[in-house]
SETINU-468287 format. One record per residue (C-alpha): z, y, x; residue in one letter. Coordinates in steps of 0.05 Angstrom, whole numbers, plus 5000, padded with zeros to 4 digits. Layout:
BEGIN
<rec zz="Z" yy="Y" xx="X" r="a"/>
...
REM end
This chain:
BEGIN
<rec zz="2844" yy="7682" xx="1242" r="m"/>
<rec zz="2848" yy="7725" xx="1178" r="t"/>
<rec zz="2877" yy="7690" xx="1118" r="q"/>
<rec zz="2840" yy="7688" xx="1051" r="p"/>
<rec zz="2863" yy="7732" xx="0994" r="s"/>
<rec zz="2922" yy="7706" xx="0955" r="l"/>
<rec zz="2889" yy="7725" xx="0889" r="g"/>
<rec zz="2921" yy="7777" xx="0843" r="p"/>
<rec zz="2942" yy="7846" xx="0866" r="s"/>
<rec zz="3003" yy="7853" xx="0911" r="a"/>
<rec zz="3048" yy="7882" xx="0856" r="p"/>
<rec zz="3028" yy="7826" xx="0809" r="a"/>
<rec zz="3042" yy="7774" xx="0862" r="r"/>
<rec zz="3109" yy="7803" xx="0878" r="r"/>
<rec zz="3127" yy="7802" xx="0804" r="d"/>
<rec zz="3106" yy="7729" xx="0801" r="f"/>
<rec zz="3148" yy="7713" xx="0862" r="i"/>
<rec zz="3209" yy="7746" xx="0831" r="r"/>
<rec zz="3200" yy="7707" xx="0766" r="k"/>
<rec zz="3187" yy="7643" xx="0805" r="a"/>
<rec zz="3251" yy="7653" xx="0844" r="g"/>
<rec zz="3292" yy="7668" xx="0782" r="a"/>
<rec zz="3264" yy="7610" xx="0742" r="a"/>
<rec zz="3251" yy="7560" xx="0796" r="g"/>
<rec zz="3308" yy="7571" xx="0845" r="g"/>
<rec zz="3354" yy="7523" xx="0809" r="a"/>
<rec zz="3300" yy="7469" xx="0810" r="a"/>
<rec zz="3286" yy="7480" xx="0883" r="l"/>
<rec zz="3358" yy="7473" xx="0904" r="f"/>
<rec zz="3384" yy="7424" xx="0852" r="g"/>
<rec zz="3414" yy="7476" xx="0805" r="g"/>
<rec zz="3477" yy="7516" xx="0812" r="l"/>
<rec zz="3520" yy="7453" xx="0808" r="g"/>
<rec zz="3582" yy="7459" xx="0850" r="a"/>
<rec zz="3558" yy="7526" xx="0876" r="r"/>
<rec zz="3573" yy="7558" xx="0809" r="g"/>
<rec zz="3647" yy="7551" xx="0823" r="a"/>
<rec zz="3640" yy="7594" xx="0885" r="w"/>
<rec zz="3623" yy="7655" xx="0842" r="a"/>
<rec zz="3678" yy="7645" xx="0790" r="a"/>
<rec zz="3753" yy="7654" xx="0785" r="g"/>
<rec zz="3792" yy="7670" xx="0848" r="s"/>
<rec zz="3729" yy="7657" xx="0890" r="d"/>
<rec zz="3690" yy="7711" xx="0854" r="a"/>
<rec zz="3660" yy="7765" xx="0901" r="p"/>
<rec zz="3707" yy="7825" xx="0905" r="e"/>
<rec zz="3649" yy="7873" xx="0914" r="k"/>
<rec zz="3591" yy="7859" xx="0867" r="k"/>
<rec zz="3539" yy="7904" xx="0900" r="e"/>
<rec zz="3526" yy="7905" xx="0974" r="v"/>
<rec zz="3481" yy="7950" xx="1015" r="k"/>
<rec zz="3447" yy="7913" xx="1072" r="i"/>
<rec zz="3409" yy="7952" xx="1125" r="g"/>
<rec zz="3346" yy="7925" xx="1156" r="f"/>
<rec zz="3294" yy="7947" xx="1207" r="i"/>
<rec zz="3219" yy="7937" xx="1189" r="p"/>
<rec zz="3210" yy="7870" xx="1223" r="l"/>
<rec zz="3186" yy="7801" xx="1200" r="t"/>
<rec zz="3256" yy="7773" xx="1212" r="d"/>
<rec zz="3287" yy="7816" xx="1157" r="c"/>
<rec zz="3252" yy="7768" xx="1109" r="a"/>
<rec zz="3311" yy="7725" xx="1087" r="s"/>
<rec zz="3352" yy="7787" xx="1069" r="v"/>
<rec zz="3294" yy="7816" xx="1029" r="v"/>
<rec zz="3276" yy="7750" xx="0995" r="m"/>
<rec zz="3349" yy="7737" xx="0976" r="a"/>
<rec zz="3345" yy="7801" xx="0936" r="s"/>
<rec zz="3274" yy="7793" xx="0910" r="v"/>
<rec zz="3282" yy="7721" xx="0887" r="l"/>
<rec zz="3352" yy="7729" xx="0858" r="g"/>
<rec zz="3390" yy="7683" xx="0904" r="f"/>
<rec zz="3441" yy="7738" xx="0910" r="d"/>
<rec zz="3456" yy="7739" xx="0835" r="k"/>
<rec zz="3464" yy="7663" xx="0835" r="k"/>
<rec zz="3523" yy="7675" xx="0880" r="h"/>
<rec zz="3551" yy="7733" xx="0840" r="g"/>
<rec zz="3528" yy="7792" xx="0882" r="v"/>
<rec zz="3470" yy="7841" xx="0882" r="t"/>
<rec zz="3438" yy="7857" xx="0950" r="i"/>
<rec zz="3410" yy="7927" xx="0958" r="i"/>
<rec zz="3363" yy="7925" xx="1019" r="p"/>
<rec zz="3364" yy="7991" xx="1057" r="s"/>
<rec zz="3306" yy="8007" xx="1104" r="k"/>
<rec zz="3331" yy="8039" xx="1168" r="e"/>
<rec zz="3293" yy="8076" xx="1223" r="a"/>
<rec zz="3327" yy="8051" xx="1287" r="s"/>
<rec zz="3380" yy="8004" xx="1314" r="w"/>
<rec zz="3427" yy="8062" xx="1333" r="p"/>
<rec zz="3421" yy="8084" xx="1261" r="g"/>
<rec zz="3440" yy="8015" xx="1236" r="v"/>
<rec zz="3499" yy="8014" xx="1285" r="r"/>
<rec zz="3525" yy="8081" xx="1262" r="d"/>
<rec zz="3519" yy="8065" xx="1188" r="k"/>
<rec zz="3554" yy="7998" xx="1197" r="l"/>
<rec zz="3611" yy="8030" xx="1235" r="v"/>
<rec zz="3621" yy="8088" xx="1186" r="n"/>
<rec zz="3614" yy="8044" xx="1124" r="g"/>
<rec zz="3549" yy="8071" xx="1096" r="e"/>
<rec zz="3522" yy="8000" xx="1103" r="l"/>
<rec zz="3563" yy="7939" xx="1082" r="d"/>
<rec zz="3523" yy="7891" xx="1125" r="l"/>
<rec zz="3458" yy="7891" xx="1164" r="a"/>
<rec zz="3401" yy="7851" xx="1192" r="h"/>
<rec zz="3418" yy="7868" xx="1264" r="v"/>
<rec zz="3410" yy="7851" xx="1337" r="l"/>
<rec zz="3459" yy="7798" xx="1361" r="y"/>
<rec zz="3476" yy="7836" xx="1424" r="g"/>
<rec zz="3485" yy="7902" xx="1387" r="l"/>
<rec zz="3543" yy="7872" xx="1347" r="v"/>
<rec zz="3576" yy="7846" xx="1411" r="y"/>
<rec zz="3564" yy="7912" xx="1447" r="g"/>
<rec zz="3598" yy="7953" xx="1392" r="v"/>
<rec zz="3657" yy="7904" xx="1391" r="h"/>
<rec zz="3668" yy="7916" xx="1465" r="l"/>
<rec zz="3653" yy="7990" xx="1463" r="g"/>
<rec zz="3591" yy="7987" xx="1507" r="i"/>
<rec zz="3537" yy="7998" xx="1455" r="g"/>
<rec zz="3569" yy="8057" xx="1419" r="g"/>
<rec zz="3637" yy="8072" xx="1390" r="p"/>
<rec zz="3684" yy="8013" xx="1395" r="k"/>
<rec zz="3696" yy="7976" xx="1330" r="k"/>
<rec zz="3716" yy="7905" xx="1314" r="d"/>
<rec zz="3654" yy="7870" xx="1289" r="m"/>
<rec zz="3632" yy="7805" xx="1256" r="a"/>
<rec zz="3572" yy="7758" xx="1259" r="v"/>
<rec zz="3568" yy="7720" xx="1193" r="l"/>
<rec zz="3506" yy="7679" xx="1208" r="m"/>
<rec zz="3444" yy="7676" xx="1251" r="n"/>
<rec zz="3384" yy="7699" xx="1210" r="l"/>
<rec zz="3328" yy="7668" xx="1250" r="n"/>
<rec zz="3306" yy="7634" xx="1314" r="q"/>
<rec zz="3246" yy="7650" xx="1359" r="n"/>
<rec zz="3188" yy="7695" xx="1341" r="g"/>
<rec zz="3193" yy="7755" xx="1387" r="q"/>
<rec zz="3144" yy="7771" xx="1443" r="a"/>
<rec zz="3134" yy="7812" xx="1506" r="i"/>
<rec zz="3070" yy="7852" xx="1502" r="t"/>
<rec zz="3033" yy="7878" xx="1563" r="l"/>
<rec zz="2984" yy="7936" xx="1557" r="s"/>
<rec zz="2910" yy="7923" xx="1558" r="k"/>
<rec zz="2906" yy="7967" xx="1620" r="k"/>
<rec zz="2953" yy="7919" xx="1657" r="l"/>
<rec zz="2914" yy="7859" xx="1632" r="a"/>
<rec zz="2849" yy="7890" xx="1657" r="d"/>
<rec zz="2881" yy="7891" xx="1726" r="k"/>
<rec zz="2900" yy="7818" xx="1722" r="g"/>
<rec zz="2972" yy="7823" xx="1697" r="a"/>
<rec zz="2973" yy="7774" xx="1639" r="v"/>
<rec zz="3038" yy="7736" xx="1650" r="d"/>
<rec zz="3101" yy="7737" xx="1692" r="g"/>
<rec zz="3073" yy="7715" xx="1759" r="p"/>
<rec zz="3011" yy="7760" xx="1755" r="s"/>
<rec zz="3053" yy="7819" xx="1732" r="l"/>
<rec zz="3099" yy="7810" xx="1792" r="a"/>
<rec zz="3039" yy="7807" xx="1838" r="k"/>
<rec zz="3008" yy="7870" xx="1810" r="l"/>
<rec zz="3073" yy="7909" xx="1812" r="m"/>
<rec zz="3083" yy="7889" xx="1885" r="a"/>
<rec zz="3013" yy="7910" xx="1905" r="s"/>
<rec zz="3004" yy="7973" xx="1863" r="e"/>
<rec zz="3063" yy="8017" xx="1877" r="k"/>
<rec zz="3076" yy="8066" xx="1820" r="r"/>
<rec zz="3127" yy="8076" xx="1765" r="e"/>
<rec zz="3122" yy="8022" xx="1713" r="y"/>
<rec zz="3153" yy="8034" xx="1644" r="t"/>
<rec zz="3177" yy="7979" xx="1598" r="f"/>
<rec zz="3209" yy="7987" xx="1530" r="a"/>
<rec zz="3262" yy="7949" xx="1492" r="q"/>
<rec zz="3295" yy="7966" xx="1426" r="t"/>
<rec zz="3370" yy="7975" xx="1442" r="f"/>
<rec zz="3407" yy="7971" xx="1509" r="p"/>
<rec zz="3453" yy="7913" xx="1491" r="t"/>
<rec zz="3404" yy="7880" xx="1442" r="g"/>
<rec zz="3364" yy="7816" xx="1443" r="t"/>
<rec zz="3298" yy="7848" xx="1464" r="h"/>
<rec zz="3328" yy="7882" xx="1524" r="a"/>
<rec zz="3358" yy="7815" xx="1546" r="m"/>
<rec zz="3293" yy="7776" xx="1536" r="w"/>
<rec zz="3254" yy="7828" xx="1575" r="l"/>
<rec zz="3303" yy="7832" xx="1633" r="y"/>
<rec zz="3312" yy="7756" xx="1637" r="y"/>
<rec zz="3237" yy="7744" xx="1638" r="w"/>
<rec zz="3222" yy="7798" xx="1690" r="m"/>
<rec zz="3278" yy="7773" xx="1735" r="a"/>
<rec zz="3253" yy="7701" xx="1729" r="a"/>
<rec zz="3191" yy="7723" xx="1767" r="y"/>
<rec zz="3226" yy="7765" xx="1819" r="g"/>
<rec zz="3221" yy="7833" xx="1784" r="i"/>
<rec zz="3285" yy="7874" xx="1781" r="h"/>
<rec zz="3279" yy="7909" xx="1713" r="p"/>
<rec zz="3323" yy="7969" xx="1732" r="m"/>
<rec zz="3301" yy="7977" xx="1805" r="k"/>
<rec zz="3227" yy="7961" xx="1800" r="d"/>
<rec zz="3212" yy="7996" xx="1734" r="s"/>
<rec zz="3235" yy="8049" xx="1685" r="k"/>
<rec zz="3266" yy="8021" xx="1621" r="i"/>
<rec zz="3262" yy="8061" xx="1557" r="i"/>
<rec zz="3288" yy="8049" xx="1486" r="t"/>
<rec zz="3239" yy="8054" xx="1428" r="v"/>
<rec zz="3249" yy="8035" xx="1354" r="p"/>
<rec zz="3210" yy="7972" xx="1335" r="p"/>
<rec zz="3159" yy="8004" xx="1287" r="p"/>
<rec zz="3142" yy="8057" xx="1340" r="q"/>
<rec zz="3124" yy="8008" xx="1396" r="m"/>
<rec zz="3050" yy="8002" xx="1380" r="v"/>
<rec zz="3039" yy="8077" xx="1373" r="a"/>
<rec zz="3075" yy="8090" xx="1439" r="n"/>
<rec zz="3033" yy="8038" xx="1475" r="m"/>
<rec zz="2970" yy="8067" xx="1445" r="r"/>
<rec zz="2983" yy="8135" xx="1476" r="i"/>
<rec zz="3002" yy="8105" xx="1543" r="g"/>
<rec zz="3078" yy="8114" xx="1542" r="n"/>
<rec zz="3092" yy="8045" xx="1568" r="m"/>
<rec zz="3063" yy="7986" xx="1607" r="d"/>
<rec zz="3097" yy="7934" xx="1565" r="g"/>
<rec zz="3150" yy="7922" xx="1512" r="y"/>
<rec zz="3192" yy="7869" xx="1480" r="c"/>
<rec zz="3200" yy="7871" xx="1404" r="v"/>
<rec zz="3202" yy="7829" xx="1342" r="g"/>
<rec zz="3141" yy="7813" xx="1300" r="e"/>
<rec zz="3096" yy="7837" xx="1272" r="p"/>
<rec zz="3093" yy="7890" xx="1327" r="w"/>
<rec zz="3070" yy="7840" xx="1380" r="g"/>
<rec zz="3012" yy="7814" xx="1339" r="h"/>
<rec zz="2996" yy="7884" xx="1314" r="r"/>
<rec zz="2981" yy="7907" xx="1386" r="a"/>
<rec zz="2931" yy="7850" xx="1393" r="i"/>
<rec zz="2898" yy="7867" xx="1326" r="m"/>
<rec zz="2892" yy="7939" xx="1349" r="d"/>
<rec zz="2864" yy="7919" xx="1416" r="g"/>
<rec zz="2916" yy="7956" xx="1458" r="i"/>
<rec zz="2959" yy="7899" xx="1485" r="g"/>
<rec zz="2964" yy="7825" xx="1501" r="i"/>
<rec zz="3021" yy="7775" xx="1494" r="t"/>
<rec zz="3050" yy="7762" xx="1562" r="g"/>
<rec zz="3101" yy="7712" xx="1536" r="v"/>
<rec zz="3134" yy="7692" xx="1470" r="t"/>
<rec zz="3209" yy="7692" xx="1470" r="t"/>
<rec zz="3211" yy="7619" xx="1448" r="q"/>
<rec zz="3178" yy="7605" xx="1516" r="d"/>
<rec zz="3236" yy="7641" xx="1549" r="i"/>
<rec zz="3288" yy="7602" xx="1508" r="w"/>
<rec zz="3266" yy="7551" xx="1457" r="k"/>
<rec zz="3303" yy="7562" xx="1390" r="d"/>
<rec zz="3340" yy="7623" xx="1416" r="h"/>
<rec zz="3385" yy="7663" xx="1370" r="p"/>
<rec zz="3356" yy="7728" xx="1347" r="e"/>
<rec zz="3377" yy="7773" xx="1289" r="k"/>
<rec zz="3444" yy="7762" xx="1255" r="v"/>
<rec zz="3477" yy="7783" xx="1191" r="l"/>
<rec zz="3528" yy="7831" xx="1219" r="g"/>
<rec zz="3585" yy="7873" xx="1191" r="s"/>
<rec zz="3650" yy="7903" xx="1213" r="t"/>
<rec zz="3709" yy="7856" xx="1218" r="a"/>
<rec zz="3743" yy="7902" xx="1167" r="e"/>
<rec zz="3690" yy="7886" xx="1115" r="f"/>
<rec zz="3699" yy="7811" xx="1122" r="v"/>
<rec zz="3774" yy="7817" xx="1118" r="k"/>
<rec zz="3772" yy="7862" xx="1057" r="k"/>
<rec zz="3716" yy="7825" xx="1020" r="y"/>
<rec zz="3717" yy="7752" xx="1043" r="p"/>
<rec zz="3687" yy="7724" xx="0979" r="n"/>
<rec zz="3632" yy="7775" xx="0980" r="t"/>
<rec zz="3616" yy="7760" xx="1052" r="a"/>
<rec zz="3613" yy="7686" xx="1037" r="r"/>
<rec zz="3569" yy="7697" xx="0975" r="a"/>
<rec zz="3519" yy="7740" xx="1012" r="v"/>
<rec zz="3515" yy="7690" xx="1069" r="t"/>
<rec zz="3503" yy="7633" xx="1021" r="a"/>
<rec zz="3449" yy="7672" xx="0985" r="a"/>
<rec zz="3412" yy="7688" xx="1050" r="i"/>
<rec zz="3418" yy="7616" xx="1072" r="l"/>
<rec zz="3383" yy="7595" xx="1008" r="e"/>
<rec zz="3329" yy="7648" xx="1019" r="a"/>
<rec zz="3317" yy="7622" xx="1089" r="g"/>
<rec zz="3313" yy="7552" xx="1061" r="q"/>
<rec zz="3261" yy="7576" xx="1010" r="w"/>
<rec zz="3219" yy="7610" xx="1063" r="i"/>
<rec zz="3217" yy="7550" xx="1109" r="d"/>
<rec zz="3205" yy="7500" xx="1052" r="a"/>
<rec zz="3129" yy="7508" xx="1049" r="s"/>
<rec zz="3068" yy="7543" xx="1076" r="l"/>
<rec zz="3058" yy="7573" xx="1007" r="s"/>
<rec zz="3127" yy="7603" xx="1008" r="n"/>
<rec zz="3115" yy="7633" xx="1077" r="k"/>
<rec zz="3051" yy="7665" xx="1052" r="m"/>
<rec zz="3087" yy="7693" xx="0991" r="k"/>
<rec zz="3142" yy="7720" xx="1036" r="m"/>
<rec zz="3090" yy="7754" xx="1082" r="a"/>
<rec zz="3057" yy="7786" xx="1022" r="d"/>
<rec zz="3124" yy="7812" xx="0997" r="t"/>
<rec zz="3152" yy="7841" xx="1061" r="i"/>
<rec zz="3085" yy="7872" xx="1082" r="a"/>
<rec zz="3097" yy="7924" xx="1027" r="d"/>
<rec zz="3112" yy="7995" xx="1048" r="k"/>
<rec zz="3183" yy="7987" xx="1021" r="s"/>
<rec zz="3196" yy="7936" xx="1076" r="y"/>
<rec zz="3154" yy="7926" xx="1139" r="v"/>
<rec zz="3096" yy="7970" xx="1118" r="n"/>
<rec zz="3037" yy="7935" xx="1151" r="t"/>
<rec zz="2979" yy="7890" xx="1132" r="s"/>
<rec zz="2994" yy="7819" xx="1110" r="v"/>
<rec zz="2949" yy="7794" xx="1166" r="d"/>
<rec zz="2996" yy="7824" xx="1218" r="a"/>
<rec zz="3052" yy="7781" xx="1191" r="i"/>
<rec zz="3024" yy="7716" xx="1165" r="n"/>
<rec zz="2992" yy="7688" xx="1228" r="q"/>
<rec zz="3053" yy="7681" xx="1273" r="r"/>
<rec zz="3101" yy="7659" xx="1218" r="i"/>
<rec zz="3055" yy="7599" xx="1210" r="l"/>
<rec zz="3055" yy="7587" xx="1285" r="g"/>
<rec zz="2983" yy="7610" xx="1294" r="r"/>
<rec zz="2982" yy="7650" xx="1359" r="y"/>
<rec zz="2930" yy="7688" xx="1398" r="q"/>
<rec zz="2944" yy="7726" xx="1462" r="n"/>
<rec zz="2891" yy="7779" xx="1458" r="g"/>
<rec zz="2851" yy="7748" xx="1515" r="l"/>
<rec zz="2815" yy="7695" xx="1476" r="g"/>
<rec zz="2869" yy="7641" xx="1478" r="k"/>
<rec zz="2893" yy="7613" xx="1412" r="t"/>
<rec zz="2946" yy="7559" xx="1400" r="w"/>
<rec zz="2991" yy="7529" xx="1348" r="d"/>
<rec zz="3064" yy="7540" xx="1367" r="d"/>
<rec zz="3113" yy="7491" xx="1336" r="p"/>
<rec zz="3170" yy="7537" xx="1358" r="n"/>
<rec zz="3150" yy="7597" xx="1317" r="h"/>
<rec zz="3199" yy="7639" xx="1277" r="m"/>
<rec zz="3245" yy="7596" xx="1234" r="k"/>
<rec zz="3292" yy="7623" xx="1181" r="f"/>
<rec zz="3327" yy="7557" xx="1164" r="y"/>
<rec zz="3299" yy="7498" xx="1204" r="n"/>
<rec zz="3339" yy="7447" xx="1165" r="d"/>
<rec zz="3400" yy="7492" xx="1174" r="g"/>
<rec zz="3399" yy="7492" xx="1250" r="t"/>
<rec zz="3372" yy="7564" xx="1254" r="a"/>
<rec zz="3433" yy="7595" xx="1221" r="n"/>
<rec zz="3497" yy="7568" xx="1252" r="f"/>
<rec zz="3532" yy="7623" xx="1293" r="p"/>
<rec zz="3545" yy="7582" xx="1355" r="y"/>
<rec zz="3600" yy="7611" xx="1399" r="l"/>
<rec zz="3558" yy="7596" xx="1461" r="s"/>
<rec zz="3501" yy="7640" xx="1434" r="d"/>
<rec zz="3546" yy="7700" xx="1428" r="g"/>
<rec zz="3576" yy="7685" xx="1497" r="m"/>
<rec zz="3506" yy="7683" xx="1528" r="w"/>
<rec zz="3494" yy="7756" xx="1509" r="f"/>
<rec zz="3560" yy="7774" xx="1542" r="l"/>
<rec zz="3538" yy="7739" xx="1606" r="t"/>
<rec zz="3475" yy="7781" xx="1607" r="q"/>
<rec zz="3513" yy="7845" xx="1592" r="h"/>
<rec zz="3556" yy="7829" xx="1653" r="k"/>
<rec zz="3495" yy="7810" xx="1695" r="r"/>
<rec zz="3461" yy="7877" xx="1682" r="w"/>
<rec zz="3523" yy="7920" xx="1692" r="g"/>
<rec zz="3534" yy="7938" xx="1619" r="l"/>
<rec zz="3602" yy="7903" xx="1625" r="l"/>
<rec zz="3639" yy="7922" xx="1689" r="k"/>
<rec zz="3688" yy="7863" xx="1687" r="e"/>
<rec zz="3684" yy="7793" xx="1660" r="h"/>
<rec zz="3711" yy="7792" xx="1588" r="p"/>
<rec zz="3747" yy="7732" xx="1558" r="d"/>
<rec zz="3680" yy="7704" xx="1536" r="y"/>
<rec zz="3704" yy="7650" xx="1489" r="l"/>
<rec zz="3759" yy="7693" xx="1457" r="a"/>
<rec zz="3709" yy="7749" xx="1442" r="v"/>
<rec zz="3660" yy="7701" xx="1411" r="a"/>
<rec zz="3716" yy="7670" xx="1369" r="q"/>
<rec zz="3736" yy="7739" xx="1345" r="q"/>
<rec zz="3665" yy="7759" xx="1325" r="i"/>
<rec zz="3630" yy="7696" xx="1300" r="n"/>
<rec zz="3656" yy="7677" xx="1231" r="q"/>
<rec zz="3653" yy="7601" xx="1237" r="i"/>
<rec zz="3700" yy="7585" xx="1180" r="a"/>
<rec zz="3666" yy="7634" xx="1133" r="l"/>
<rec zz="3598" yy="7605" xx="1151" r="f"/>
<rec zz="3622" yy="7535" xx="1136" r="k"/>
<rec zz="3644" yy="7557" xx="1067" r="d"/>
<rec zz="3577" yy="7590" xx="1055" r="a"/>
<rec zz="3541" yy="7528" xx="1081" r="a"/>
<rec zz="3579" yy="7485" xx="1031" r="a"/>
<rec zz="3560" yy="7534" xx="0976" r="a"/>
<rec zz="3486" yy="7530" xx="0995" r="s"/>
<rec zz="3485" yy="7456" xx="1014" r="k"/>
<rec zz="3469" yy="7472" xx="1087" r="t"/>
<rec zz="3485" yy="7421" xx="1141" r="a"/>
<rec zz="3534" yy="7445" xx="1195" r="v"/>
<rec zz="3534" yy="7420" xx="1267" r="p"/>
<rec zz="3595" yy="7385" xx="1294" r="k"/>
<rec zz="3601" yy="7429" xx="1356" r="e"/>
<rec zz="3608" yy="7504" xx="1362" r="t"/>
<rec zz="3573" yy="7503" xx="1430" r="m"/>
<rec zz="3502" yy="7482" xx="1448" r="r"/>
<rec zz="3463" yy="7470" xx="1511" r="t"/>
<rec zz="3397" yy="7505" xx="1527" r="s"/>
<rec zz="3349" yy="7508" xx="1585" r="k"/>
<rec zz="3316" yy="7576" xx="1597" r="l"/>
<rec zz="3249" yy="7594" xx="1628" r="v"/>
<rec zz="3277" yy="7598" xx="1700" r="d"/>
<rec zz="3305" yy="7528" xx="1695" r="g"/>
<rec zz="3377" yy="7551" xx="1688" r="t"/>
<rec zz="3419" yy="7512" xx="1638" r="v"/>
<rec zz="3468" yy="7548" xx="1593" r="w"/>
<rec zz="3523" yy="7508" xx="1559" r="d"/>
<rec zz="3579" yy="7559" xx="1552" r="g"/>
<rec zz="3627" yy="7520" xx="1596" r="k"/>
<rec zz="3634" yy="7568" xx="1655" r="n"/>
<rec zz="3607" yy="7636" xx="1632" r="p"/>
<rec zz="3634" yy="7677" xx="1690" r="a"/>
<rec zz="3602" yy="7630" xx="1742" r="k"/>
<rec zz="3537" yy="7631" xx="1702" r="y"/>
<rec zz="3536" yy="7707" xx="1698" r="a"/>
<rec zz="3550" yy="7715" xx="1772" r="d"/>
<rec zz="3500" yy="7661" xx="1792" r="g"/>
<rec zz="3436" yy="7699" xx="1784" r="f"/>
<rec zz="3400" yy="7725" xx="1846" r="k"/>
<rec zz="3373" yy="7786" xx="1811" r="i"/>
<rec zz="3427" yy="7827" xx="1775" r="k"/>
<rec zz="3454" yy="7897" xx="1772" r="a"/>
REM end
């Protein structure tokens, strides 16, 4: 499954990629054209340099590549990527203004806005950064006892009574919600039947290696890394829980968007173009993997990244497959629209698991946070198609359909809940 060498040294390749982006970006996307107007006159970004936090994960790629390839400068801003250690750290730096924006968990932004994931602060989601591409990893010890998927995990946990420990990355975040939803779909109550701990993404593999948990949900490359290291197996991919699910977002405080609307639009447009570049070809994906594998970003081997971004999966038990629903950064523009129903879904799960004590005004909260108008402006500046509707319909792994129409009924309708 290992990919062949890409040729020159990593630094040389990254320099080539930068130059290719600067020289070829205009050709790739039809030149600046009308987009040039977005960075001039009254539309000029108010803040020319923006610090964007990221966690070492594959899905930080469009933020990094927007900076490396110069898409940011095409829109009149300079992105300074800032590597962060944990999601609580990202949250705190966003709230106190040390970071302007961040590659961040969808549910973290919503949690902070409602005061359930830290200090309450009005927040904003500017765009969705990616779809799919996370995984739930089960320890090799569990797999050796027959627990290799949801049904077999439920069977083992029912027969072998002990304390089971599972890790997620932030209490209101995406990984917590994928983990809980999946466990509950097979009759496992995540809070009552197991111990749930919070671990930063880059520390998941090390913690599993020393036996601190039975399983975890995290973004790549830390699912595939466990397989490469022989310590875990993939129990399920998150795209098999919810095909084309929302994942990381470009988040900021509402105050930042209000104060620097042109800057927010310019950064969003630049990252949209970076996502378009990544998804445009296999060659671009490989170049992206080579770039973000560097110690400045994800700090892992290229092989840990490049398999799953190409849809080449292995589960650690000998099964391999090509997954068409792998991580997408653009997907013809459908990966990035901040659907109101996506944000509302996280609220339904926060209510389901007792993080929210009362039903919020689901739609009103989503309308406050998700910057639909700003996204449409950025989409126009980056020639990105925009869907007609702000809601979408999805069917999840347990057969339940989510369409955003009756969120309170949906949240209350699950058999297993807090």
